[in-house]
C-alpha positions in Angstrom: 112.3 17.6 21.9 108.8 18.3 20.6 108.8 21.5 22.7 111.9 22.8 21.0 110.4 22.1 17.6 107.2 23.8 18.6 109.1 26.9 19.8 111.1 27.0 16.6 108.0 26.8 14.4 106.3 29.5 16.5 109.3 31.9 16.2 109.4 31.2 12.4 105.8 32.1 11.9 106.2 35.2 14.1 109.1 36.3 12.0 107.3 35.7 8.7 104.3 37.7 9.9 106.5 40.5 11.2 105.7 40.1 14.8 108.6 40.0 17.2 108.3 38.8 20.7 108.3 41.5 23.3 111.8 42.3 24.6 112.6 40.9 28.0 112.0 43.3 30.9 115.0 45.3 32.0 116.7 44.2 35.2 115.5 46.1 38.2 117.7 49.2 39.1 120.4 48.7 41.6 119.5 50.2 44.9 121.6 53.3 45.7 123.3 53.4 49.0 122.9 56.2 51.6 125.9 58.4 52.4 126.3 56.6 55.7 126.5 53.2 53.8 129.0 54.6 51.3 131.1 56.1 54.2 131.1 52.7 56.0 132.3 50.8 52.9 134.9 53.5 52.2 136.3 53.4 55.7 136.6 49.6 55.4 138.7 50.2 52.2 140.8 52.8 54.0 141.4 50.4 56.9 142.4 47.6 54.5 144.8 49.9 52.6 146.3 50.9 56.0 147.1 47.2 56.7 148.6 46.7 53.3 145.9 45.9 50.7 147.0 45.9 47.1 145.1 47.0 44.0 143.6 43.5 43.7 142.4 43.5 47.3 140.6 46.8 46.7 139.1 45.5 43.5 138.0 42.3 45.2 136.4 44.2 48.0 134.4 46.4 45.5 133.2 43.3 43.7 132.3 41.5 46.9 130.3 44.5 48.1 128.8 45.0 44.7 130.1 48.6 44.5 131.2 50.4 41.4 134.4 52.4 41.5 132.7 55.4 39.8 129.8 55.4 42.3 132.2 55.4 45.3 134.4 58.0 43.7 131.3 60.3 43.1 130.4 59.9 46.8 134.0 60.6 47.8 133.9 63.9 45.8 130.7 64.9 47.6 132.3 64.0 51.0 135.4 66.0 50.2 133.4 69.0 49.2 131.4 68.9 52.4 134.6 68.4 54.4 136.2 71.5 53.0 133.1 73.6 53.2 132.5 72.7 56.9 136.2 72.7 57.9 137.3 75.5 55.7 138.0 78.0 58.5 141.3 79.1 57.2 143.1 76.1 58.7 142.2 77.1 62.3 140.9 73.7 63.4 142.0 72.5 66.9 145.2 70.4 67.0 143.4 67.1 67.7 141.1 67.7 64.8 144.1 68.5 62.6 145.8 65.3 63.7 142.6 63.3 62.8 142.5 65.0 59.4 146.2 64.3 58.9 145.6 60.6 59.6 142.7 60.6 57.1 144.8 62.3 54.6 147.6 59.7 55.0 145.2 56.9 54.4 143.7 58.6 51.4 147.1 59.1 49.9 147.9 55.4 50.5 144.7 54.6 48.5 145.8 57.1 45.9 149.2 55.4 45.4 147.5 52.0 44.6 146.3 53.5 41.3 143.2 51.2 41.1 141.0 53.6 39.1 138.9 56.7 39.6 138.4 56.1 43.3 142.1 56.1 44.0 142.7 59.2 41.9 140.0 61.1 43.8 141.2 59.8 47.2 144.8 60.9 46.4 143.6 64.4 45.4 141.5 64.8 48.5 144.4 63.6 50.7 146.8 66.1 49.2 144.2 68.9 49.6 143.7 68.1 53.3 147.5 68.2 53.9 147.6 71.6 52.1 144.6 73.1 54.0 145.3 71.7 57.4 149.0 71.4 58.1 150.2 70.4 61.5 151.1 73.3 63.7 154.7 74.4 63.5 156.3 75.0 66.8 159.8 76.0 67.9 161.7 73.3 69.9 164.2 73.8 72.6 167.2 73.7 70.2 165.7 76.7 68.3 164.5 74.5 65.3 161.1 74.3 63.9 158.9 71.2 63.3 155.5 69.8 63.1 154.4 68.4 66.4 151.5 66.3 67.6 151.4 66.7 71.3 150.7 63.5 73.3 151.2 62.2 76.8 152.0 58.6 77.6 149.9 57.5 80.6 150.3 54.1 82.1 150.2 51.6 79.2 148.3 53.7 76.8 148.4 57.0 74.9 146.3 59.9 76.1 145.5 63.2 74.4 147.5 66.1 75.8 145.5 68.0 78.2 145.7 69.3 81.8 144.0 66.2 83.3 146.2 63.7 81.4 149.4 65.8 82.1 148.6 65.8 85.9 148.0 62.1 85.8 151.2 61.4 84.0 153.3 63.7 86.3 151.7 62.1 89.4 152.4 58.5 88.2 
């Protein structure tokens, strides 16, 4: 009780004399994450969205990991720019790379549909850009029709990537 009275008197005297106590020190800056750390966290979000996360789940994840929507969105913009610079060979990527990009684009679009803020907007934009730049190859089927095809071979109890080795194994089985 006496301590509170003493503090009050001290502050009163300081105000009367025009002296103000020094402002409290600013909080230390938040450490910034590396690109690899941002990528890891973002891939966790994409995996969650793939299994059915909602807007609240994404927001909860960001809060739990102490991430800001705008920081992750800025990283995603940089990631998308690098992706298009490195992969921008006129859409001539190998079929397996295109299939991987298509899966990434699908998950990005799922996140975009959640509409949870800037991050989902950027994700949706990049997903649509991937689909535009790297379409699946169009091939003619036996009936004379055309369609997008991902070639795969079922081997044993798993799925193998199409290739001569897998095809021979499948035909021999």
